[in-house]
C-alpha positions as CSV (number, residue, x, y, z in Angstrom):
1,M,-55.2,-26.5,23.3
2,N,-52.0,-25.2,24.9
3,Y,-51.4,-24.8,28.6
4,Y,-48.8,-24.9,31.4
5,F,-48.9,-26.8,34.6
6,V,-46.9,-25.6,37.7
7,Y,-46.9,-28.4,40.2
8,K,-45.3,-27.9,43.7
9,N,-44.3,-30.8,45.9
10,K,-42.3,-29.8,49.0
11,N,-39.3,-27.9,47.7
12,I,-39.6,-29.0,44.1
13,I,-41.6,-27.2,41.3
14,T,-42.3,-29.2,38.2
15,I,-43.3,-27.1,35.1
16,G,-44.8,-28.6,31.9
17,Y,-46.0,-27.1,28.7
18,I,-48.7,-29.0,26.6
19,V,-49.4,-28.1,23.0
20,N,-52.2,-30.0,21.2
21,N,-52.1,-32.8,23.9
22,K,-48.3,-33.2,23.5
23,L,-45.9,-32.5,26.3
24,E,-43.2,-30.1,25.0
25,V,-41.5,-28.9,28.2
26,L,-40.9,-30.8,31.5
27,E,-38.6,-29.2,34.0
28,N,-37.9,-29.7,37.7
29,I,-36.8,-26.7,39.7
30,D,-35.4,-26.7,43.3
31,I,-36.9,-23.8,45.3
32,D,-34.0,-21.5,46.4
33,E,-34.9,-20.3,49.9
34,R,-32.4,-17.4,49.4
35,D,-35.0,-15.8,47.1
36,S,-37.9,-16.2,49.6
37,I,-39.5,-13.1,51.1
38,Y,-40.8,-13.0,54.7
39,I,-42.9,-10.7,56.8
40,A,-40.8,-10.8,60.0
41,K,-41.2,-9.4,63.5
42,I,-38.5,-7.6,65.5
43,I,-38.2,-9.4,68.8
44,K,-34.8,-8.3,70.4
45,N,-32.1,-5.7,70.2
46,I,-28.5,-6.8,69.4
47,E,-26.1,-3.9,70.5
48,S,-23.0,-5.6,69.1
49,I,-24.2,-5.1,65.5
50,N,-26.6,-2.3,66.2
51,G,-29.3,-4.5,64.9
52,F,-32.1,-6.9,65.8
53,I,-33.1,-10.5,66.3
54,I,-36.1,-11.1,64.1
55,E,-38.5,-14.0,63.9
56,I,-39.1,-14.9,60.2
57,E,-41.5,-17.9,60.8
58,K,-42.9,-19.3,64.0
59,G,-40.0,-20.4,66.1
60,V,-37.4,-19.5,63.4
61,E,-35.1,-16.7,64.4
62,A,-32.5,-14.7,62.4
63,C,-30.7,-11.4,62.6
64,I,-30.6,-8.1,60.7
65,G,-27.8,-5.6,61.0
66,K,-27.9,-1.8,60.8
67,G,-26.7,-1.7,57.2
68,Q,-29.6,-3.9,56.1
69,I,-32.3,-1.9,57.8
70,R,-34.3,0.8,56.0
71,G,-35.6,3.7,58.1
72,D,-36.1,3.7,61.9
73,K,-37.2,0.4,63.3
74,F,-38.2,-0.6,66.8
75,L,-39.1,-3.7,68.9
76,G,-42.4,-5.2,67.7
77,D,-42.2,-3.7,64.2
78,E,-43.1,-5.9,61.3
79,I,-40.7,-5.8,58.3
80,L,-40.3,-7.4,54.9
81,V,-37.0,-9.3,54.6
82,Q,-35.0,-11.6,52.4
83,L,-32.0,-13.8,53.2
84,Y,-28.7,-11.8,52.9
85,K,-26.2,-14.4,54.2
86,K,-26.4,-18.0,55.2
87,T,-24.2,-18.6,58.2
88,G,-24.4,-22.1,59.9
89,D,-22.5,-23.3,63.0
90,N,-25.6,-22.4,65.1
91,K,-25.3,-18.8,64.2
92,F,-28.2,-16.7,63.1
93,D,-28.7,-16.3,59.3
94,K,-28.5,-12.7,58.2
95,Y,-31.4,-11.0,56.5
96,T,-32.0,-7.7,54.7
97,M,-34.8,-5.3,54.0
98,D,-33.3,-4.7,50.6
99,Y,-35.3,-7.6,49.1
100,S,-35.5,-8.3,45.4
101,I,-38.0,-9.9,43.0
102,A,-36.4,-11.6,40.0
103,G,-38.0,-11.8,36.5
104,Q,-36.8,-13.2,33.2
105,N,-34.5,-10.3,32.2
106,I,-34.5,-7.9,35.1
107,V,-34.4,-8.0,38.9
108,Y,-36.5,-5.4,40.8
109,Y,-35.4,-4.0,44.2
110,P,-38.4,-2.1,45.6
111,N,-36.3,-0.2,48.1
112,R,-33.8,1.2,45.6
113,E,-33.9,4.2,43.5
114,K,-31.0,3.7,41.0
115,N,-30.7,1.1,38.3
116,K,-27.7,-1.3,37.9
117,Y,-26.4,-3.3,35.1
118,S,-24.8,-6.8,34.8
119,R,-21.0,-6.6,34.7
120,K,-21.1,-9.2,31.9
121,I,-22.5,-6.7,29.4
122,N,-20.0,-5.5,26.9
123,R,-18.7,-2.0,27.7
124,K,-19.7,-0.5,24.3
125,D,-23.2,-2.2,24.4
126,L,-23.6,-1.0,28.0
127,I,-23.0,2.6,27.2
128,N,-25.6,2.6,24.5
129,F,-28.1,0.5,26.5
130,K,-27.7,2.7,29.6
131,K,-28.3,5.9,27.6
132,K,-31.5,4.4,26.2
133,I,-32.7,3.3,29.6
134,D,-31.8,6.5,31.4
135,S,-33.4,8.7,28.7
136,T,-36.8,7.0,29.3
137,A,-36.8,7.5,33.1
138,K,-39.4,4.7,33.2
139,F,-37.3,2.2,35.3
140,K,-36.4,2.5,39.0
141,G,-34.6,0.0,41.3
142,I,-33.8,-2.4,38.4
143,T,-30.8,-4.6,37.9
144,F,-30.6,-5.4,34.2
145,R,-29.4,-8.9,33.4
146,T,-26.9,-9.6,30.6
147,N,-29.6,-10.7,28.1
148,S,-31.7,-7.6,28.7
149,I,-29.8,-5.7,26.0
150,N,-31.3,-8.1,23.5
151,I,-34.9,-7.4,24.7
152,S,-37.0,-4.5,23.4
153,E,-37.7,-1.6,25.7
154,E,-41.4,-2.4,25.3
155,E,-40.9,-6.0,26.6
156,L,-38.6,-4.8,29.5
157,L,-41.2,-2.3,30.5
158,K,-43.9,-4.9,30.4
159,E,-41.8,-7.2,32.7
160,Y,-41.1,-4.2,35.0
161,K,-44.8,-3.6,35.4
162,S,-45.4,-7.3,36.1
163,L,-42.8,-7.2,38.9
164,L,-44.4,-4.1,40.3
165,K,-47.7,-6.0,40.5
166,V,-46.0,-8.9,42.3
167,D,-44.5,-6.5,44.8
168,E,-48.0,-5.0,45.4
169,Y,-49.3,-8.5,46.0
170,I,-46.5,-9.2,48.5
171,K,-47.1,-5.9,50.4
172,K,-50.8,-6.6,50.5
173,Q,-50.3,-10.1,51.9
174,S,-48.0,-8.7,54.6
175,K,-51.0,-7.0,56.2
176,F,-52.7,-10.3,57.0
177,L,-52.1,-12.7,59.9
178,P,-50.3,-14.8,60.8
179,I,-47.1,-12.8,61.3
180,P,-44.3,-13.8,61.0
181,R,-44.5,-16.1,57.9
182,K,-43.1,-16.7,54.5
183,L,-45.0,-14.6,51.9
184,Y,-43.2,-15.4,48.6
185,S,-41.0,-18.1,47.1
186,N,-39.4,-16.3,44.1
187,P,-40.2,-18.5,41.1
188,K,-37.7,-16.8,38.8
189,S,-37.2,-20.0,36.8
190,V,-40.9,-20.3,36.4
191,F,-41.1,-16.9,34.7
192,E,-38.2,-18.0,32.4
193,L,-39.9,-21.2,31.4
194,I,-43.4,-19.8,30.8
195,S,-42.5,-17.8,27.7
196,E,-45.0,-19.0,25.2
197,E,-48.5,-17.9,24.7
198,F,-51.0,-20.0,26.7
199,E,-54.7,-20.5,27.1
200,Y,-54.3,-21.1,30.8
201,I,-52.0,-22.2,33.6
202,V,-53.0,-24.8,36.2
203,T,-51.3,-25.1,39.6
204,N,-51.8,-27.0,42.8
205,N,-50.4,-24.2,44.9
206,K,-52.4,-21.1,45.9
207,E,-49.3,-18.9,46.4
208,I,-48.0,-19.7,42.9
209,K,-51.5,-19.1,41.5
210,N,-51.6,-15.6,43.0
211,I,-48.0,-14.8,41.9
212,L,-48.6,-15.9,38.3
213,K,-51.9,-14.1,38.1
214,N,-50.2,-10.9,39.1
215,Y,-47.1,-11.3,37.0
216,Y,-48.9,-12.2,33.7
217,N,-51.9,-9.9,34.5
218,T,-54.4,-12.7,33.6
219,E,-57.3,-14.4,35.2
220,N,-56.4,-17.6,33.3
221,V,-54.5,-19.1,36.2
222,I,-56.4,-22.0,37.7
223,Y,-55.9,-23.2,41.3
224,N,-56.7,-26.9,41.8
225,E,-55.4,-28.3,45.0
226,E,-55.9,-31.9,43.7
227,Y,-54.1,-31.4,40.4
228,D,-51.1,-33.7,39.8
229,Y,-49.6,-33.7,36.3
230,K,-48.8,-37.5,36.6
231,Y,-52.6,-38.1,36.3
232,D,-53.2,-35.5,33.6
233,E,-54.9,-37.7,30.9
234,N,-53.7,-35.3,28.1
235,I,-50.0,-36.4,28.7
236,T,-50.3,-39.9,30.1
237,E,-48.7,-41.5,27.0
238,D,-45.9,-38.9,26.9
239,L,-45.0,-39.6,30.5
240,I,-44.9,-43.3,29.9
241,N,-42.7,-42.8,26.8
242,L,-40.1,-40.9,28.9
243,N,-39.1,-44.3,30.3
244,S,-39.3,-46.2,27.1
245,K,-36.6,-46.9,24.6
246,K,-39.0,-47.3,21.7
247,I,-41.3,-44.5,20.7
248,I,-43.9,-44.9,17.9
249,I,-44.1,-42.0,15.5
250,K,-46.6,-43.5,13.1
251,D,-47.8,-46.9,11.9
252,N,-44.7,-49.1,11.3
253,A,-42.3,-46.3,12.1
254,N,-40.5,-45.6,15.4
255,I,-37.4,-44.2,17.0
256,I,-35.2,-46.1,19.5
257,V,-33.3,-44.1,22.1
258,E,-30.1,-45.8,23.4
259,K,-27.9,-44.0,26.0
260,T,-24.3,-45.0,26.5
261,E,-21.5,-43.6,28.6
262,A,-20.1,-41.6,25.7
263,L,-23.2,-40.5,23.8
264,T,-26.9,-41.0,23.0
265,V,-27.9,-42.8,19.8
266,I,-31.3,-42.4,18.3
267,D,-32.2,-44.9,15.6
268,V,-35.0,-44.2,13.0
269,N,-36.9,-47.3,11.8
270,S,-39.6,-48.0,9.3
271,G,-41.1,-51.3,8.3
272,R,-42.5,-50.2,4.9
273,N,-41.3,-48.7,1.7
274,E,-42.9,-45.3,2.5
275,D,-42.0,-41.7,2.0
276,F,-38.7,-41.8,4.0
277,L,-38.2,-38.1,3.9
278,E,-41.5,-37.5,5.8
279,I,-40.7,-40.3,8.2
280,N,-37.3,-38.7,8.9
281,K,-39.0,-35.3,9.5
282,L,-41.3,-36.9,12.0
283,A,-38.5,-38.8,13.6
284,I,-36.3,-35.6,14.0
285,K,-39.2,-33.7,15.4
286,E,-39.8,-36.4,18.0
287,A,-36.1,-36.9,18.7
288,L,-35.6,-33.2,19.5
289,R,-38.7,-33.3,21.8
290,Q,-37.4,-36.4,23.6
291,I,-33.9,-34.9,24.0
292,N,-35.5,-31.9,25.6
293,L,-38.0,-33.8,27.8
294,R,-35.5,-36.3,29.0
295,N,-32.9,-33.6,29.7
296,I,-30.3,-35.6,27.6
297,Q,-26.9,-33.9,27.8
298,G,-23.8,-34.3,25.6
299,I,-23.4,-35.7,22.2
300,I,-26.5,-37.1,20.4
301,V,-26.4,-38.9,17.0
302,V,-29.4,-39.7,15.0
303,D,-29.3,-42.5,12.4
304,I,-31.9,-41.5,9.9
305,I,-33.3,-43.7,7.0
306,N,-31.2,-43.3,3.9
307,I,-32.5,-40.6,1.4
308,N,-31.0,-39.0,-1.7
309,K,-29.0,-35.7,-1.7
310,K,-32.0,-33.6,-2.8
311,E,-34.2,-35.0,-0.1
312,F,-31.5,-34.5,2.5
313,K,-31.2,-30.8,1.6
314,V,-34.9,-30.5,2.3
315,L,-34.5,-32.4,5.6
316,N,-31.5,-30.3,6.6
317,N,-33.5,-27.1,6.1
318,F,-36.3,-28.7,8.2
319,I,-33.9,-29.4,11.0
320,L,-32.5,-25.8,11.0
321,R,-36.1,-24.5,11.4
322,E,-37.0,-27.0,14.2
323,I,-33.8,-26.5,16.2
324,K,-34.7,-22.9,16.8
325,K,-37.3,-24.1,19.3
326,Y,-34.6,-25.6,21.5
327,S,-32.1,-23.0,22.9
328,K,-29.9,-25.7,24.5
329,I,-29.5,-27.9,21.4
330,K,-26.9,-27.3,18.7
331,Y,-27.0,-29.1,15.3
332,F,-23.7,-29.9,13.6
333,G,-24.9,-31.5,10.4
334,I,-24.1,-34.9,9.0
335,T,-21.0,-37.0,9.8
336,K,-18.9,-38.9,7.3
337,T,-20.7,-42.1,8.4
338,G,-24.1,-40.6,7.6
339,L,-25.3,-39.8,11.1
340,L,-26.8,-36.5,12.2
341,E,-24.9,-34.9,15.1
342,F,-26.3,-32.8,17.9
343,I,-25.1,-31.5,21.2
344,R,-27.2,-30.5,24.2
345,T,-25.8,-28.5,27.1
346,G,-27.3,-27.3,30.4
347,I,-27.2,-23.7,29.3
348,N,-28.8,-21.8,26.5
349,I,-26.6,-21.8,23.3
350,D,-26.3,-18.7,21.2
351,F,-24.4,-19.2,17.9
Protein backbone atom coordinates (compact mmCIF):
# COMPACT_ATOMS: atom_id res chain seq x y z
CA MET A 1 0.00 0.00 0.00
CA ASN A 2 1.34 3.44 -0.91
CA TYR A 3 -0.55 6.66 -0.27
CA TYR A 4 -0.11 10.33 0.58
CA PHE A 5 -1.75 12.37 3.27
CA VAL A 6 -2.18 16.14 3.00
CA TYR A 7 -3.16 17.52 6.40
CA LYS A 8 -4.06 21.20 6.82
CA ASN A 9 -4.02 22.91 10.21
CA LYS A 10 -4.50 26.68 10.04
CA ASN A 11 -1.72 28.00 7.75
CA ILE A 12 0.40 24.84 7.82
CA ILE A 13 0.11 21.91 5.41
CA THR A 14 1.77 18.62 6.41
CA ILE A 15 2.46 16.12 3.64
CA GLY A 16 3.41 12.49 4.18
CA TYR A 17 4.12 9.58 1.86
CA ILE A 18 3.60 6.03 3.16
CA VAL A 19 5.00 2.98 1.37
CA ASN A 20 4.28 -0.50 2.76
CA ASN A 21 3.29 1.03 6.12
CA LYS A 22 6.55 3.00 6.36
CA LEU A 23 6.68 6.77 6.41
CA GLU A 24 9.05 7.91 3.64
CA VAL A 25 8.27 11.63 3.42
CA LEU A 26 7.15 14.11 6.08
CA GLU A 27 7.19 17.82 5.20
CA ASN A 28 5.60 20.91 6.71
CA ILE A 29 4.73 23.77 4.36
CA ASP A 30 3.73 27.31 5.28
CA ILE A 31 0.86 28.51 3.11
CA ASP A 32 1.96 31.62 1.21
CA GLU A 33 -1.00 33.99 1.00
CA ARG A 34 0.66 35.71 -1.97
CA ASP A 35 -0.34 32.70 -4.07
CA SER A 36 -3.99 32.70 -2.98
CA ILE A 37 -6.70 33.52 -5.51
CA TYR A 38 -9.88 35.40 -4.53
CA ILE A 39 -13.23 36.17 -6.08
CA ALA A 40 -13.40 39.87 -5.18
CA LYS A 41 -16.04 42.57 -5.53
CA ILE A 42 -15.40 46.11 -6.77
CA ILE A 43 -16.86 48.49 -4.18
CA LYS A 44 -15.36 51.95 -4.82
CA ASN A 45 -13.55 54.06 -7.44
CA ILE A 46 -10.08 55.49 -6.72
CA GLU A 47 -9.45 58.35 -9.16
CA SER A 48 -5.84 58.90 -8.02
CA ILE A 49 -4.73 55.53 -9.44
CA ASN A 50 -7.55 55.18 -11.94
CA GLY A 51 -8.50 51.98 -10.15
CA PHE A 52 -10.77 50.52 -7.51
CA ILE A 53 -11.14 49.50 -3.90
CA ILE A 54 -12.08 45.82 -3.83
CA GLU A 55 -13.32 43.55 -1.09
CA ILE A 56 -11.45 40.21 -1.23
CA GLU A 57 -13.09 38.65 1.84
CA LYS A 58 -15.86 39.87 4.11
CA GLY A 59 -14.56 43.04 5.77
CA VAL A 60 -11.12 42.78 4.08
CA GLU A 61 -10.43 45.54 1.55
CA ALA A 62 -7.60 46.00 -0.95
CA CYS A 63 -6.96 47.99 -4.12
CA ILE A 64 -6.34 47.28 -7.79
CA GLY A 65 -4.75 49.79 -10.19
CA LYS A 66 -5.46 50.35 -13.86
CA GLY A 67 -2.39 48.41 -14.96
CA GLN A 68 -3.60 45.29 -13.15
CA ILE A 69 -7.16 45.33 -14.54
CA ARG A 70 -8.15 43.22 -17.55
CA GLY A 71 -10.95 44.68 -19.69
CA ASP A 72 -13.59 47.24 -18.70
CA LYS A 73 -14.68 46.90 -15.09
CA PHE A 74 -17.32 48.77 -13.09
CA LEU A 75 -18.63 49.12 -9.55
CA GLY A 76 -20.27 45.91 -8.39
CA ASP A 77 -18.33 43.68 -10.79
CA GLU A 78 -16.84 40.44 -9.48
CA ILE A 79 -13.25 39.69 -10.46
CA LEU A 80 -10.63 36.99 -9.85
CA VAL A 81 -7.54 38.50 -8.20
CA GLN A 82 -4.23 37.59 -6.59
CA LEU A 83 -1.87 39.59 -4.36
CA TYR A 84 0.43 41.81 -6.41
CA LYS A 85 2.20 43.83 -3.71
CA LYS A 86 2.09 43.70 0.09
CA THR A 87 2.15 47.23 1.50
CA GLY A 88 1.63 47.63 5.26
CA ASP A 89 1.48 50.92 7.22
CA ASN A 90 -2.33 50.79 7.09
CA LYS A 91 -2.26 51.04 3.30
CA PHE A 92 -4.28 48.80 1.03
CA ASP A 93 -2.49 45.74 -0.34
CA LYS A 94 -2.34 45.78 -4.13
CA TYR A 95 -3.97 43.05 -6.20
CA THR A 96 -3.94 42.01 -9.85
CA MET A 97 -6.25 40.18 -12.23
CA ASP A 98 -3.14 38.64 -13.81
CA TYR A 99 -3.27 35.69 -11.43
CA SER A 100 -1.08 32.59 -11.72
CA ILE A 101 -1.30 28.91 -10.83
CA ALA A 102 2.05 27.29 -10.06
CA GLY A 103 2.86 23.66 -10.80
CA GLN A 104 6.02 21.58 -10.40
CA ASN A 105 7.89 22.81 -13.49
CA ILE A 106 5.73 25.54 -14.97
CA VAL A 107 3.54 28.46 -13.89
CA TYR A 108 0.28 29.12 -15.74
CA TYR A 109 -1.10 32.65 -16.26
CA PRO A 110 -4.67 32.23 -17.60
CA ASN A 111 -4.90 35.86 -18.77
CA ARG A 112 -1.68 35.82 -20.81
CA GLU A 113 -1.07 34.72 -24.38
CA LYS A 114 2.73 34.58 -24.57
CA ASN A 115 5.12 32.17 -22.89
CA LYS A 116 8.07 33.25 -20.74
CA TYR A 117 11.22 31.47 -19.59
CA SER A 118 13.30 31.54 -16.43
CA ARG A 119 16.29 33.88 -16.65
CA LYS A 120 18.38 31.20 -14.96
CA ILE A 121 18.23 28.92 -18.01
CA ASN A 122 21.54 28.82 -19.89
CA ARG A 123 21.33 30.92 -23.09
CA LYS A 124 22.27 28.05 -25.42
CA ASP A 125 19.82 25.69 -23.71
CA LEU A 126 17.15 28.39 -23.82
CA ILE A 127 17.42 28.87 -27.59
CA ASN A 128 16.98 25.16 -28.28
CA PHE A 129 14.26 24.74 -25.66
CA LYS A 130 12.31 27.78 -26.89
CA LYS A 131 12.41 26.54 -30.48
CA LYS A 132 11.01 23.19 -29.37
CA ILE A 133 8.23 24.79 -27.31
CA ASP A 134 7.28 27.40 -29.93
CA SER A 135 7.18 24.79 -32.71
CA THR A 136 4.52 22.78 -30.89
CA ALA A 137 2.17 25.76 -30.31
CA LYS A 138 0.62 23.69 -27.50
CA PHE A 139 1.44 26.03 -24.61
CA LYS A 140 -0.06 29.45 -23.87
CA GLY A 141 0.50 31.77 -20.91
CA ILE A 142 3.24 29.61 -19.39
CA THR A 143 6.38 30.64 -17.52
CA PHE A 144 8.84 27.76 -17.74
CA ARG A 145 10.92 27.20 -14.60
CA THR A 146 14.66 26.51 -14.75
CA ASN A 147 14.24 22.75 -14.33
CA SER A 148 11.64 22.53 -17.11
CA ILE A 149 14.37 22.08 -19.74
CA ASN A 150 15.12 18.68 -18.16
CA ILE A 151 11.49 17.54 -18.40
CA SER A 152 10.06 15.82 -21.45
CA GLU A 153 7.56 17.68 -23.61
CA GLU A 154 5.02 14.97 -22.83
CA GLU A 155 5.36 15.55 -19.07
CA LEU A 156 5.22 19.34 -19.45
CA LEU A 157 2.09 19.06 -21.57
CA LYS A 158 0.52 16.76 -18.97
CA GLU A 159 1.28 19.32 -16.25
CA TYR A 160 -0.09 22.14 -18.41
CA LYS A 161 -3.37 20.28 -18.87
CA SER A 162 -3.51 19.69 -15.10
CA LEU A 163 -3.16 23.43 -14.45
CA LEU A 164 -5.87 24.16 -17.03
CA LYS A 165 -8.20 21.88 -15.06
CA VAL A 166 -7.35 23.66 -11.82
CA ASP A 167 -8.18 26.99 -13.48
CA GLU A 168 -11.49 25.57 -14.70
CA TYR A 169 -12.23 24.52 -11.12
CA ILE A 170 -11.40 28.02 -9.80
CA LYS A 171 -13.63 29.72 -12.38
CA LYS A 172 -16.46 27.32 -11.66
CA GLN A 173 -16.20 27.99 -7.91
CA SER A 174 -16.22 31.75 -8.52
CA LYS A 175 -19.85 31.51 -9.66
CA PHE A 176 -21.07 30.35 -6.25
CA LEU A 177 -21.86 32.36 -3.13
CA PRO A 178 -20.59 33.78 -0.87
CA ILE A 179 -18.79 36.55 -2.72
CA PRO A 180 -16.20 37.82 -1.90
CA ARG A 181 -14.08 34.93 -0.61
CA LYS A 182 -10.82 33.07 -1.05
CA LEU A 183 -11.13 30.35 -3.68
CA TYR A 184 -7.69 28.83 -3.85
CA SER A 185 -4.52 28.53 -1.78
CA ASN A 186 -1.89 27.60 -4.33
CA PRO A 187 -0.31 24.34 -3.08
CA LYS A 188 2.74 24.52 -5.38
CA SER A 189 4.92 22.67 -2.88
CA VAL A 190 2.26 19.97 -2.57
CA PHE A 191 2.51 19.32 -6.30
CA GLU A 192 6.31 19.19 -6.01
CA LEU A 193 6.21 16.64 -3.18
CA ILE A 194 3.54 14.36 -4.63
CA SER A 195 5.72 12.99 -7.38
CA GLU A 196 5.48 9.25 -6.84
CA GLU A 197 2.78 6.87 -7.98
CA PHE A 198 0.08 6.48 -5.36
CA GLU A 199 -2.98 4.37 -4.71
CA TYR A 200 -4.79 7.29 -3.11
CA ILE A 201 -4.42 10.62 -1.32
CA VAL A 202 -6.27 11.41 1.90
CA THR A 203 -6.82 14.96 3.14
CA ASN A 204 -8.81 16.70 5.86
CA ASN A 205 -9.46 19.77 3.68
CA LYS A 206 -12.21 19.92 1.06
CA GLU A 207 -10.54 22.65 -1.02
CA ILE A 208 -7.29 20.67 -1.21
CA LYS A 209 -9.26 17.55 -2.14
CA ASN A 210 -10.88 19.31 -5.11
CA ILE A 211 -7.60 20.87 -6.26
CA LEU A 212 -5.69 17.57 -6.13
CA LYS A 213 -8.55 15.72 -7.82
CA ASN A 214 -8.42 18.17 -10.73
CA TYR A 215 -4.63 18.43 -10.92
CA TYR A 216 -3.97 14.67 -10.91
CA ASN A 217 -7.14 13.85 -12.86
CA THR A 218 -8.09 11.11 -10.42
CA GLU A 219 -11.01 10.09 -8.25
CA ASN A 220 -8.59 8.56 -5.72
CA VAL A 221 -8.48 11.63 -3.49
CA ILE A 222 -10.35 10.99 -0.25
CA TYR A 223 -11.78 13.80 1.86
CA ASN A 224 -12.04 12.92 5.56
CA GLU A 225 -12.65 15.91 7.81
CA GLU A 226 -11.62 13.86 10.87
CA TYR A 227 -8.31 12.60 9.43
CA ASP A 228 -5.21 13.47 11.44
CA TYR A 229 -1.93 11.80 10.46
CA LYS A 230 -0.82 11.76 14.12
CA TYR A 231 -3.45 9.07 14.70
CA ASP A 232 -2.81 7.10 11.51
CA GLU A 233 -2.13 3.58 12.84
CA ASN A 234 0.02 2.74 9.80
CA ILE A 235 2.73 5.19 10.86
CA THR A 236 2.36 5.41 14.66
CA GLU A 237 5.70 3.68 15.28
CA ASP A 238 7.50 5.88 12.75
CA LEU A 239 6.17 9.06 14.36
CA ILE A 240 7.32 7.86 17.79
CA ASN A 241 10.77 7.00 16.39
CA LEU A 242 11.21 10.56 15.11
CA ASN A 243 11.81 11.63 18.73
CA SER A 244 13.91 8.61 19.65
CA LYS A 245 17.70 8.31 19.51
CA LYS A 246 17.59 4.53 19.18
CA ILE A 247 15.80 2.88 16.25
CA ILE A 248 15.49 -0.90 15.97
CA ILE A 249 16.23 -2.16 12.46
CA LYS A 250 15.96 -5.90 13.28
CA ASP A 251 16.39 -8.23 16.26
CA ASN A 252 19.58 -7.27 18.16
CA ALA A 253 20.46 -4.56 15.61
CA ASN A 254 19.82 -0.83 15.79
CA ILE A 255 21.04 2.61 14.86
CA ILE A 256 21.58 5.47 17.32
CA VAL A 257 21.19 9.06 16.09
CA GLU A 258 23.22 11.66 18.00
CA LYS A 259 23.08 15.32 16.96
CA THR A 260 25.83 17.73 18.03
CA GLU A 261 26.47 21.38 17.18
CA ALA A 262 28.94 20.45 14.45
CA LEU A 263 27.42 17.33 12.89
CA THR A 264 25.11 14.34 13.25
CA VAL A 265 26.53 10.92 14.12
CA ILE A 266 24.64 7.71 13.34
CA ASP A 267 26.06 4.61 15.00
CA VAL A 268 25.25 1.10 13.72
CA ASN A 269 25.10 -1.64 16.38
CA SER A 270 24.55 -5.40 16.41
CA GLY A 271 24.62 -7.77 19.37
CA ARG A 272 25.25 -10.92 17.37
CA ASN A 273 27.87 -12.30 15.01
CA GLU A 274 25.52 -12.04 12.03
CA ASP A 275 25.78 -11.05 8.38
CA PHE A 276 27.24 -7.60 9.00
CA LEU A 277 26.97 -6.58 5.34
CA GLU A 278 23.19 -7.07 5.42
CA ILE A 279 22.91 -5.27 8.76
CA ASN A 280 24.89 -2.34 7.34
CA LYS A 281 22.56 -2.23 4.32
CA LEU A 282 19.49 -2.14 6.56
CA ALA A 283 21.16 0.50 8.72
CA ILE A 284 22.04 2.74 5.77
CA LYS A 285 18.53 2.46 4.37
CA GLU A 286 17.02 3.44 7.73
CA ALA A 287 19.63 6.16 8.33
CA LEU A 288 18.81 7.87 5.02
CA ARG A 289 15.10 7.65 5.81
CA GLN A 290 15.62 9.22 9.26
CA ILE A 291 17.83 11.98 7.85
CA ASN A 292 15.07 12.85 5.42
CA LEU A 293 12.15 12.57 7.87
CA ARG A 294 13.90 14.52 10.63
CA ASN A 295 15.05 17.18 8.17
CA ILE A 296 18.63 16.82 9.42
CA GLN A 297 20.91 19.40 7.79
CA GLY A 298 24.67 19.63 7.43
CA ILE A 299 27.33 16.94 7.84
CA ILE A 300 26.24 13.42 8.80
CA VAL A 301 28.63 10.56 9.51
CA VAL A 302 27.61 6.92 9.81
CA ASP A 303 29.74 4.53 11.85
CA ILE A 304 29.04 1.16 10.22
CA ILE A 305 30.01 -2.30 11.49
CA ASN A 306 33.44 -3.29 10.20
CA ILE A 307 33.41 -5.40 7.02
CA ASN A 308 36.10 -6.48 4.55
CA LYS A 309 37.00 -4.60 1.34
CA LYS A 310 34.98 -6.89 -0.92
CA GLU A 311 31.86 -6.46 1.23
CA PHE A 312 32.40 -2.69 1.43
CA LYS A 313 32.45 -2.48 -2.36
CA VAL A 314 29.03 -4.16 -2.38
CA LEU A 315 27.81 -1.80 0.36
CA ASN A 316 29.15 1.24 -1.49
CA ASN A 317 27.24 0.29 -4.65
CA PHE A 318 24.13 -0.22 -2.53
CA ILE A 319 24.49 3.30 -1.07
CA LEU A 320 24.93 4.83 -4.53
CA ARG A 321 21.62 3.27 -5.59
CA GLU A 322 19.75 4.26 -2.41
CA ILE A 323 21.01 7.86 -2.42
CA LYS A 324 19.21 8.50 -5.72
CA LYS A 325 15.92 8.50 -3.80
CA TYR A 326 17.02 11.57 -1.82
CA SER A 327 17.69 14.65 -3.94
CA LYS A 328 18.94 16.73 -0.98
CA ILE A 329 21.51 14.22 0.30
CA LYS A 330 25.04 13.86 -1.11
CA TYR A 331 27.29 10.88 -0.35
CA PHE A 332 31.05 11.52 -0.07
CA GLY A 333 32.27 7.98 0.59
CA ILE A 334 34.40 6.67 3.46
CA THR A 335 36.77 8.79 5.55
CA LYS A 336 40.26 7.79 6.72
CA THR A 337 38.73 6.89 10.08
CA GLY A 338 36.27 4.46 8.48
CA LEU A 339 33.15 6.63 8.73
CA LEU A 340 30.67 7.14 5.90
CA GLU A 341 30.16 10.84 5.19
CA PHE A 342 26.98 12.50 3.91
CA ILE A 343 25.76 16.08 3.59
CA ARG A 344 22.13 17.18 3.45
CA THR A 345 21.14 20.66 2.33
CA GLY A 346 17.84 22.50 2.17
CA ILE A 347 17.85 22.45 -1.63
CA ASN A 348 17.94 19.71 -4.23
CA ILE A 349 21.49 18.65 -5.12
CA ASP A 350 22.41 17.89 -8.70
CA PHE A 351 25.91 16.47 -9.14
